[in-house]
N, C-alpha and C positions, 0 to 999 in steps of 0.2 A: 811389306812393300819395298821396292827398290826404285831409285831414280837413276835414269840414264840420261846422258847429255852429249850432244854433238852438234857442231855447226850452229850454235845459238838456239837449239831446240832442246827442251827438257820434257821427259815423259816419265811418269810414275806407273809402274806395273807390279803385279803380284810377284813375290820372290820366286815362285816356281816357273815363271815364264822364261823362255829363251829369248835373248835379245841379240841383235846384230847391229853394229854401228858402221855406217858408211859402206854397206854392201854393194851399192850401185850409185852412179852419179845422180844427184838430186834426191837421194833417199838416205837421209841421215840416220834414221832409226827404223828397225823392224822388230816387232815383239810378237811372240807366238806362244799361246797357251800349251801346256802339256797335252799329249795325245789322250783322247778320251773315247769311249765307245761311240760309234757313229762316224760319219764322214766329215763333220764340221769341226774345225779347231778355231777357237776365238783368236783373233789377231788384230794388230794395229800396225799400219804402215804409214809413216810420216814422209810426205814428199814436199820438196821445196822447189819452186820455180817461179819465173817471172810471169806476170799476168799482163796481156797486151793492154796498152792504154785505152781507157774507155770501156773495157769489158767489165760487166758486173759480176759479183760473186756467183749469182744464180746462173748466168751464162757460162762462166768458167766451169761450174759444177756439172752442168748438163752437157758440156762439150760442144757448145754452139758458139 
């Protein structure tokens, strides 16, 4: 396992995963599993941004 860190965010991923740090505004870490048979590649994208005052996590999560 490898740990990557940027902008106060830390993520531990398998050694074989590809990671990108700061690839876009508000996206400190992107981690992608190696290509495997089939169309899906496991991945994790960490985003950071302000949540409007009074908005619950559930509302933010559903985009309402």
